[in-house]
A tleap script that builds the chain and sets N, CA, C and O, in Angstrom:
source leaprc.protein.ff14SB
mol = sequence {
  NMET THR TRP LEU LEU ILE PHE CYS LEU MET
  LEU VAL VAL PHE ALA ASN ARG TYR VAL LEU
  LEU GLU PRO LYS LEU PRO ILE VAL ILE PRO
  SER VAL VAL ARG GLN ALA LEU ALA TYR SER
  ALA PRO CYS LEU LEU SER ALA ILE CYS GLY
  PRO ILE ILE LEU GLN GLY GLY SER LEU ALA
  ALA LEU PRO SER ASN PRO TYR LEU TYR ALA
  THR LEU PHE SER VAL ALA CYS ALA TYR PHE
  ILE PRO ASN MET LEU LEU SER VAL VAL ALA
  SER LEU ALA GLY PHE TYR VAL LEU MET ALA
  VAL CTRP
}
set mol.1.N position { 107.519 97.343 137.153 }
set mol.1.CA position { 107.238 98.671 137.085 }
set mol.1.C position { 106.045 99.217 138.025 }
set mol.1.O position { 106.064 100.234 138.718 }
set mol.2.N position { 105.012 98.287 137.869 }
set mol.2.CA position { 103.589 98.656 138.465 }
set mol.2.C position { 103.909 98.725 140.060 }
set mol.2.O position { 103.557 99.684 140.747 }
set mol.3.N position { 104.639 97.567 140.588 }
set mol.3.CA position { 104.828 97.486 141.994 }
set mol.3.C position { 105.785 98.666 142.451 }
set mol.3.O position { 105.689 99.109 143.595 }
set mol.4.N position { 106.671 99.150 141.588 }
set mol.4.CA position { 107.507 100.080 141.887 }
set mol.4.C position { 106.671 101.452 142.086 }
set mol.4.O position { 106.733 102.191 143.069 }
set mol.5.N position { 105.932 101.611 141.013 }
set mol.5.CA position { 105.003 102.937 141.099 }
set mol.5.C position { 103.894 102.860 142.329 }
set mol.5.O position { 103.445 103.896 142.820 }
set mol.6.N position { 103.522 101.649 142.750 }
set mol.6.CA position { 102.641 101.525 143.995 }
set mol.6.C position { 103.353 101.857 145.212 }
set mol.6.O position { 102.867 102.542 146.113 }
set mol.7.N position { 104.584 101.326 145.219 }
set mol.7.CA position { 105.487 101.601 146.499 }
set mol.7.C position { 105.808 103.113 146.588 }
set mol.7.O position { 105.737 103.704 147.665 }
set mol.8.N position { 106.122 103.659 145.563 }
set mol.8.CA position { 106.496 105.181 145.370 }
set mol.8.C position { 105.374 105.949 145.803 }
set mol.8.O position { 105.567 106.825 146.647 }
set mol.9.N position { 104.300 105.760 145.377 }
set mol.9.CA position { 102.987 106.398 145.843 }
set mol.9.C position { 102.730 106.195 147.243 }
set mol.9.O position { 102.391 107.140 147.955 }
set mol.10.N position { 102.890 104.846 147.753 }
set mol.10.CA position { 102.673 104.596 149.130 }
set mol.10.C position { 103.644 105.559 149.864 }
set mol.10.O position { 103.181 106.372 150.664 }
set mol.11.N position { 104.942 105.492 149.623 }
set mol.11.CA position { 105.782 106.314 150.301 }
set mol.11.C position { 105.521 107.889 150.356 }
set mol.11.O position { 105.710 108.534 151.387 }
set mol.12.N position { 105.060 108.468 149.131 }
set mol.12.CA position { 104.621 109.771 149.145 }
set mol.12.C position { 103.448 110.111 150.050 }
set mol.12.O position { 103.482 111.188 150.644 }
set mol.13.N position { 102.393 109.276 150.214 }
set mol.13.CA position { 101.175 109.223 150.775 }
set mol.13.C position { 101.667 109.317 152.218 }
set mol.13.O position { 101.368 110.266 152.943 }
set mol.14.N position { 102.441 108.285 152.612 }
set mol.14.CA position { 102.973 108.079 154.073 }
set mol.14.C position { 103.602 109.320 154.508 }
set mol.14.O position { 103.274 109.845 155.572 }
set mol.15.N position { 104.499 109.823 153.732 }
set mol.15.CA position { 105.313 110.868 154.278 }
set mol.15.C position { 104.368 112.188 154.307 }
set mol.15.O position { 104.569 112.968 155.237 }
set mol.16.N position { 103.515 112.452 153.514 }
set mol.16.CA position { 102.740 113.613 153.584 }
set mol.16.C position { 101.837 113.344 154.899 }
set mol.16.O position { 101.686 114.172 155.797 }
set mol.17.N position { 101.337 112.220 154.871 }
set mol.17.CA position { 100.380 112.111 156.375 }
set mol.17.C position { 101.179 112.184 157.482 }
set mol.17.O position { 100.757 112.781 158.472 }
set mol.18.N position { 102.365 111.629 157.484 }
set mol.18.CA position { 103.224 111.556 158.816 }
set mol.18.C position { 103.804 112.901 159.179 }
set mol.18.O position { 103.849 113.299 160.343 }
set mol.19.N position { 104.281 113.643 158.055 }
set mol.19.CA position { 104.770 115.026 158.347 }
set mol.19.C position { 103.420 116.018 158.769 }
set mol.19.O position { 103.539 116.789 159.721 }
set mol.20.N position { 102.444 115.961 158.182 }
set mol.20.CA position { 101.307 117.036 158.458 }
set mol.20.C position { 100.433 116.476 159.554 }
set mol.20.O position { 99.674 117.282 160.091 }
set mol.21.N position { 100.417 115.233 159.970 }
set mol.21.CA position { 99.430 114.713 160.850 }
set mol.21.C position { 100.022 114.318 162.199 }
set mol.21.O position { 99.266 114.110 163.148 }
set mol.22.N position { 101.368 114.204 162.325 }
set mol.22.CA position { 102.106 113.628 163.458 }
set mol.22.C position { 101.988 114.804 164.564 }
set mol.22.O position { 102.573 115.870 164.374 }
set mol.23.N position { 101.197 114.573 165.752 }
set mol.23.CA position { 101.148 115.610 166.609 }
set mol.23.C position { 102.578 115.923 167.394 }
set mol.23.O position { 102.652 116.941 168.081 }
set mol.24.N position { 103.549 115.153 167.292 }
set mol.24.CA position { 104.837 115.462 168.066 }
set mol.24.C position { 105.681 116.478 167.289 }
set mol.24.O position { 106.572 117.166 167.787 }
set mol.25.N position { 105.236 116.489 165.821 }
set mol.25.CA position { 106.214 117.433 165.143 }
set mol.25.C position { 105.832 118.843 165.371 }
set mol.25.O position { 104.702 119.069 165.804 }
set mol.26.N position { 106.641 119.807 165.131 }
set mol.26.CA position { 106.079 121.220 165.688 }
set mol.26.C position { 105.511 121.986 164.449 }
set mol.26.O position { 105.680 123.204 164.386 }
set mol.27.N position { 104.828 121.303 163.439 }
set mol.27.CA position { 104.057 121.887 162.395 }
set mol.27.C position { 102.578 121.912 162.672 }
set mol.27.O position { 101.912 120.893 162.856 }
set mol.28.N position { 102.093 123.168 162.692 }
set mol.28.CA position { 100.683 123.481 163.056 }
set mol.28.C position { 99.880 123.633 161.791 }
set mol.28.O position { 100.329 124.423 160.960 }
set mol.29.N position { 99.003 123.135 161.577 }
set mol.29.CA position { 98.007 123.347 160.421 }
set mol.29.C position { 96.629 123.565 160.780 }
set mol.29.O position { 96.158 123.175 161.849 }
set mol.30.N position { 95.963 124.198 159.879 }
set mol.30.CA position { 94.414 124.550 160.208 }
set mol.30.C position { 93.617 123.144 160.331 }
set mol.30.O position { 94.010 122.128 159.758 }
set mol.31.N position { 92.535 123.192 161.084 }
set mol.31.CA position { 91.819 121.938 161.151 }
set mol.31.C position { 91.030 121.689 159.909 }
set mol.31.O position { 90.594 120.552 159.731 }
set mol.32.N position { 90.820 122.538 159.111 }
set mol.32.CA position { 90.163 122.272 157.666 }
set mol.32.C position { 91.029 121.354 156.925 }
set mol.32.O position { 90.620 120.326 156.384 }
set mol.33.N position { 92.429 121.827 156.922 }
set mol.33.CA position { 93.579 121.197 156.217 }
set mol.33.C position { 93.728 119.678 156.738 }
set mol.33.O position { 93.875 118.722 155.977 }
set mol.34.N position { 93.677 119.602 157.942 }
set mol.34.CA position { 93.877 118.242 158.757 }
set mol.34.C position { 92.557 117.390 158.235 }
set mol.34.O position { 92.657 116.246 157.792 }
set mol.35.N position { 91.460 118.021 158.335 }
set mol.35.CA position { 90.187 117.103 157.808 }
set mol.35.C position { 90.269 116.741 156.329 }
set mol.35.O position { 89.782 115.716 155.851 }
set mol.36.N position { 90.914 117.654 155.666 }
set mol.36.CA position { 90.978 117.195 154.247 }
set mol.36.C position { 92.019 116.080 154.024 }
set mol.36.O position { 91.824 115.215 153.171 }
set mol.37.N position { 93.112 116.104 154.786 }
set mol.37.CA position { 94.127 115.187 154.649 }
set mol.37.C position { 93.507 113.741 154.978 }
set mol.37.O position { 94.027 112.729 154.507 }
set mol.38.N position { 92.509 113.692 155.706 }
set mol.38.CA position { 92.017 112.454 155.969 }
set mol.38.C position { 91.363 111.696 154.896 }
set mol.38.O position { 91.187 110.486 155.032 }
set mol.39.N position { 90.933 112.415 153.678 }
set mol.39.CA position { 90.485 111.962 152.579 }
set mol.39.C position { 91.692 111.682 151.368 }
set mol.39.O position { 91.435 111.270 150.236 }
set mol.40.N position { 92.865 111.961 151.813 }
set mol.40.CA position { 93.822 111.945 150.669 }
set mol.40.C position { 93.975 110.589 150.063 }
set mol.40.O position { 93.969 110.414 148.844 }
set mol.41.N position { 94.120 109.584 150.985 }
set mol.41.CA position { 94.291 108.171 150.578 }
set mol.41.C position { 93.213 107.611 149.744 }
set mol.41.O position { 93.517 107.021 148.707 }
set mol.42.N position { 92.052 107.732 150.081 }
set mol.42.CA position { 90.853 107.217 149.257 }
set mol.42.C position { 90.857 108.032 147.851 }
set mol.42.O position { 90.459 107.495 146.817 }
set mol.43.N position { 91.265 109.174 147.884 }
set mol.43.CA position { 91.100 110.113 146.667 }
set mol.43.C position { 92.306 109.479 145.729 }
set mol.43.O position { 92.175 109.313 144.516 }
set mol.44.N position { 93.326 109.199 146.366 }
set mol.44.CA position { 94.524 108.826 145.515 }
set mol.44.C position { 94.283 107.417 144.847 }
set mol.44.O position { 94.552 107.140 143.678 }
set mol.45.N position { 93.771 106.636 145.718 }
set mol.45.CA position { 93.311 105.252 145.255 }
set mol.45.C position { 92.229 105.179 144.145 }
set mol.45.O position { 92.146 104.404 143.192 }
set mol.46.N position { 91.412 106.214 144.534 }
set mol.46.CA position { 90.302 106.355 143.412 }
set mol.46.C position { 90.792 106.729 142.079 }
set mol.46.O position { 90.384 106.183 141.054 }
set mol.47.N position { 91.724 107.719 142.102 }
set mol.47.CA position { 92.379 108.422 140.821 }
set mol.47.C position { 93.402 107.177 140.204 }
set mol.47.O position { 93.764 107.314 139.035 }
set mol.48.N position { 93.801 106.150 140.850 }
set mol.48.CA position { 94.636 105.195 140.383 }
set mol.48.C position { 93.743 104.118 139.769 }
set mol.48.O position { 94.028 103.677 138.656 }
set mol.49.N position { 92.643 103.658 140.458 }
set mol.49.CA position { 91.903 102.568 140.258 }
set mol.49.C position { 90.839 102.866 139.025 }
set mol.49.O position { 90.517 102.027 138.184 }
set mol.50.N position { 90.348 104.253 139.087 }
set mol.50.CA position { 89.143 104.628 138.133 }
set mol.50.C position { 89.636 104.148 136.654 }
set mol.50.O position { 88.837 103.468 136.009 }
set mol.51.N position { 90.809 104.436 136.119 }
set mol.51.CA position { 91.018 104.051 134.804 }
set mol.51.C position { 90.993 102.319 134.723 }
set mol.51.O position { 90.468 101.695 133.801 }
set mol.52.N position { 91.548 101.826 135.671 }
set mol.52.CA position { 91.529 100.246 135.432 }
set mol.52.C position { 90.228 99.825 135.528 }
set mol.52.O position { 89.949 98.822 134.872 }
set mol.53.N position { 89.311 100.365 136.217 }
set mol.53.CA position { 87.840 99.771 136.397 }
set mol.53.C position { 87.068 100.076 135.132 }
set mol.53.O position { 86.276 99.246 134.686 }
set mol.54.N position { 87.277 101.262 134.527 }
set mol.54.CA position { 86.568 101.590 133.208 }
set mol.54.C position { 87.330 101.160 132.008 }
set mol.54.O position { 86.764 101.264 130.920 }
set mol.55.N position { 88.465 100.719 132.058 }
set mol.55.CA position { 89.368 100.121 131.122 }
set mol.55.C position { 88.966 100.684 129.708 }
set mol.55.O position { 88.291 100.080 128.874 }
set mol.56.N position { 89.495 101.940 129.585 }
set mol.56.CA position { 89.401 102.687 128.292 }
set mol.56.C position { 88.119 103.419 128.007 }
set mol.56.O position { 87.697 103.731 126.894 }
set mol.57.N position { 87.528 103.661 129.247 }
set mol.57.CA position { 86.265 104.484 129.241 }
set mol.57.C position { 84.913 103.911 128.859 }
set mol.57.O position { 83.839 104.512 128.875 }
set mol.58.N position { 85.132 102.695 128.526 }
set mol.58.CA position { 83.788 101.870 127.967 }
set mol.58.C position { 82.944 101.458 129.211 }
set mol.58.O position { 83.493 100.774 130.075 }
set mol.59.N position { 81.825 101.779 129.336 }
set mol.59.CA position { 80.830 101.072 130.184 }
set mol.59.C position { 80.244 99.881 129.889 }
set mol.59.O position { 79.713 99.198 130.765 }
set mol.60.N position { 80.296 99.495 128.513 }
set mol.60.CA position { 79.686 98.229 128.124 }
set mol.60.C position { 80.346 97.115 128.727 }
set mol.60.O position { 79.705 96.074 128.876 }
set mol.61.N position { 81.698 97.197 129.145 }
set mol.61.CA position { 82.251 95.867 129.641 }
set mol.61.C position { 82.188 95.728 131.246 }
set mol.61.O position { 82.743 94.851 131.908 }
set mol.62.N position { 81.465 96.683 131.680 }
set mol.62.CA position { 81.351 96.548 133.130 }
set mol.62.C position { 80.630 95.259 133.885 }
set mol.62.O position { 80.990 94.864 134.994 }
set mol.63.N position { 79.723 94.756 133.232 }
set mol.63.CA position { 79.047 93.531 133.748 }
set mol.63.C position { 80.005 92.286 133.796 }
set mol.63.O position { 79.821 91.364 134.591 }
set mol.64.N position { 80.800 92.312 133.100 }
set mol.64.CA position { 81.970 91.119 132.928 }
set mol.64.C position { 83.345 91.703 133.348 }
set mol.64.O position { 84.353 91.166 132.888 }
set mol.65.N position { 83.454 92.685 134.127 }
set mol.65.CA position { 84.636 93.319 134.553 }
set mol.65.C position { 84.881 92.669 135.949 }
set mol.65.O position { 84.031 92.835 136.824 }
set mol.66.N position { 86.016 91.928 136.203 }
set mol.66.CA position { 86.346 91.492 137.408 }
set mol.66.C position { 86.775 92.509 138.540 }
set mol.66.O position { 86.625 92.369 139.754 }
set mol.67.N position { 87.426 93.716 137.758 }
set mol.67.CA position { 87.833 94.792 138.576 }
set mol.67.C position { 86.809 95.494 139.236 }
set mol.67.O position { 86.996 95.971 140.355 }
set mol.68.N position { 85.687 95.601 138.604 }
set mol.68.CA position { 84.392 96.190 139.246 }
set mol.68.C position { 83.978 95.360 140.423 }
set mol.68.O position { 83.646 95.982 141.433 }
set mol.69.N position { 83.946 94.051 140.448 }
set mol.69.CA position { 83.497 93.385 141.554 }
set mol.69.C position { 84.582 93.390 142.689 }
set mol.69.O position { 84.257 93.274 143.871 }
set mol.70.N position { 85.756 93.517 142.321 }
set mol.70.CA position { 87.015 93.530 143.300 }
set mol.70.C position { 86.615 94.845 143.952 }
set mol.70.O position { 86.469 94.870 145.174 }
set mol.71.N position { 86.440 95.863 143.273 }
set mol.71.CA position { 86.288 97.290 143.765 }
set mol.71.C position { 85.132 97.327 144.724 }
set mol.71.O position { 85.268 97.847 145.832 }
set mol.72.N position { 84.012 96.799 144.338 }
set mol.72.CA position { 82.825 96.695 145.238 }
set mol.72.C position { 83.058 95.899 146.612 }
set mol.72.O position { 82.639 96.246 147.716 }
set mol.73.N position { 83.790 94.795 146.321 }
set mol.73.CA position { 84.246 94.103 147.509 }
set mol.73.C position { 85.065 94.868 148.431 }
set mol.73.O position { 84.853 94.861 149.643 }
set mol.74.N position { 86.059 95.571 147.842 }
set mol.74.CA position { 86.961 96.322 148.819 }
set mol.74.C position { 86.145 97.584 149.399 }
set mol.74.O position { 86.397 97.969 150.540 }
set mol.75.N position { 85.236 98.183 148.672 }
set mol.75.CA position { 84.344 99.189 149.485 }
set mol.75.C position { 83.601 98.584 150.620 }
set mol.75.O position { 83.546 99.124 151.725 }
set mol.76.N position { 83.053 97.497 150.342 }
set mol.76.CA position { 82.331 96.726 151.392 }
set mol.76.C position { 83.175 96.364 152.516 }
set mol.76.O position { 82.720 96.399 153.659 }
set mol.77.N position { 84.244 96.055 152.298 }
set mol.77.CA position { 85.402 95.640 153.505 }
set mol.77.C position { 85.830 96.736 154.229 }
set mol.77.O position { 86.075 96.678 155.434 }
set mol.78.N position { 85.963 98.024 153.359 }
set mol.78.CA position { 86.193 99.235 154.128 }
set mol.78.C position { 85.155 99.824 154.897 }
set mol.78.O position { 85.493 100.555 155.828 }
set mol.79.N position { 83.825 99.612 154.648 }
set mol.79.CA position { 82.673 100.096 155.263 }
set mol.79.C position { 82.342 99.181 156.497 }
set mol.79.O position { 81.838 99.751 157.465 }
set mol.80.N position { 82.568 97.827 156.574 }
set mol.80.CA position { 82.219 96.966 157.493 }
set mol.80.C position { 83.483 96.626 158.425 }
set mol.80.O position { 83.226 96.151 159.531 }
set mol.81.N position { 84.796 96.824 158.080 }
set mol.81.CA position { 85.740 96.445 158.703 }
set mol.81.C position { 86.376 97.651 159.315 }
set mol.81.O position { 87.177 98.215 158.570 }
set mol.82.N position { 86.177 98.263 160.691 }
set mol.82.CA position { 86.855 99.375 161.172 }
set mol.82.C position { 88.427 99.374 161.086 }
set mol.82.O position { 89.019 100.444 160.942 }
set mol.83.N position { 89.073 98.239 161.168 }
set mol.83.CA position { 90.534 98.195 161.093 }
set mol.83.C position { 91.003 98.418 159.753 }
set mol.83.O position { 90.703 97.575 158.907 }
set mol.84.N position { 91.759 99.518 159.390 }
set mol.84.CA position { 92.236 99.695 158.119 }
set mol.84.C position { 93.146 98.590 157.468 }
set mol.84.O position { 92.966 98.102 156.352 }
set mol.85.N position { 94.033 98.315 158.246 }
set mol.85.CA position { 95.062 97.196 157.865 }
set mol.85.C position { 94.279 95.861 157.540 }
set mol.85.O position { 94.545 95.169 156.557 }
set mol.86.N position { 93.382 95.593 158.369 }
set mol.86.CA position { 92.581 94.328 158.172 }
set mol.86.C position { 91.720 94.467 157.024 }
set mol.86.O position { 91.549 93.476 156.313 }
set mol.87.N position { 91.135 95.592 156.733 }
set mol.87.CA position { 90.366 95.858 155.362 }
set mol.87.C position { 91.151 95.804 154.168 }
set mol.87.O position { 90.695 95.266 153.159 }
set mol.88.N position { 92.420 96.374 154.198 }
set mol.88.CA position { 93.271 96.319 153.079 }
set mol.88.C position { 93.652 94.849 152.822 }
set mol.88.O position { 93.516 94.407 151.681 }
set mol.89.N position { 94.162 93.993 153.899 }
set mol.89.CA position { 94.372 92.707 153.656 }
set mol.89.C position { 93.218 91.715 153.090 }
set mol.89.O position { 93.347 90.791 152.287 }
set mol.90.N position { 92.140 92.148 153.699 }
set mol.90.CA position { 90.883 91.519 153.164 }
set mol.90.C position { 90.456 91.778 151.827 }
set mol.90.O position { 89.945 90.903 151.127 }
set mol.91.N position { 90.675 93.122 151.395 }
set mol.91.CA position { 90.447 93.392 149.886 }
set mol.91.C position { 91.412 92.942 148.987 }
set mol.91.O position { 91.093 92.622 147.842 }
set mol.92.N position { 92.603 92.885 149.406 }
set mol.92.CA position { 93.548 92.119 148.559 }
set mol.92.C position { 93.463 90.774 148.339 }
set mol.92.O position { 93.847 90.273 147.282 }
set mol.93.N position { 92.905 90.018 149.412 }
set mol.93.CA position { 92.868 88.560 149.271 }
set mol.93.C position { 91.586 88.445 148.348 }
set mol.93.O position { 91.626 87.676 147.388 }
set mol.94.N position { 90.637 89.067 148.569 }
set mol.94.CA position { 89.436 88.999 147.763 }
set mol.94.C position { 89.815 89.253 146.419 }
set mol.94.O position { 89.428 88.477 145.546 }
set mol.95.N position { 90.563 90.294 146.117 }
set mol.95.CA position { 90.988 90.421 144.674 }
set mol.95.C position { 91.740 89.412 144.046 }
set mol.95.O position { 91.620 89.166 142.846 }
set mol.96.N position { 92.513 88.813 144.802 }
set mol.96.CA position { 93.404 87.790 144.326 }
set mol.96.C position { 92.522 86.419 144.093 }
set mol.96.O position { 92.710 85.634 143.163 }
set mol.97.N position { 91.613 86.295 145.027 }
set mol.97.CA position { 90.844 85.107 144.853 }
set mol.97.C position { 89.884 85.341 143.761 }
set mol.97.O position { 89.572 84.393 143.041 }
set mol.98.N position { 89.358 86.578 143.558 }
set mol.98.CA position { 88.363 86.850 142.289 }
set mol.98.C position { 89.146 86.537 141.073 }
set mol.98.O position { 88.662 85.919 140.125 }
set mol.99.N position { 90.448 87.003 141.115 }
set mol.99.CA position { 91.179 87.018 139.662 }
set mol.99.C position { 91.624 85.658 139.383 }
set mol.99.O position { 91.825 85.349 138.208 }
set mol.100.N position { 91.817 84.741 140.386 }
set mol.100.CA position { 92.127 83.440 140.242 }
set mol.100.C position { 90.666 82.594 139.694 }
set mol.100.O position { 90.691 81.752 138.796 }
set mol.101.N position { 89.792 82.890 140.214 }
set mol.101.CA position { 88.500 82.199 139.713 }
set mol.101.C position { 87.942 82.713 138.477 }
set mol.101.O position { 87.311 81.970 137.725 }
set mol.102.N position { 88.143 83.976 138.215 }
set mol.102.CA position { 87.575 84.755 136.927 }
set mol.102.C position { 88.357 84.059 135.736 }
set mol.102.O position { 88.162 84.419 134.575 }
savepdb mol mol.pdb
quit
């Protein structure tokens, strides 16, 4: 169920970004909307990952929460690796290694 939800969300985000940002399509959108769409994927991922990281809204479990460290590693990968695909692959690999070690 989780993987199905992730792939459905991926399809929705890709369809929105493709239809609205593909220059070959005859749709013209204002530059403000085009700039806002550049932040759609990080906002969507934050909305999905926020409840997982907080796990019920308790901040007491944060020092021993492996999801927090995986999130920080993913943010560092996104900051230091300019290629988005490589950044996502490195983040996923880091997350799975962290979960296996934890």
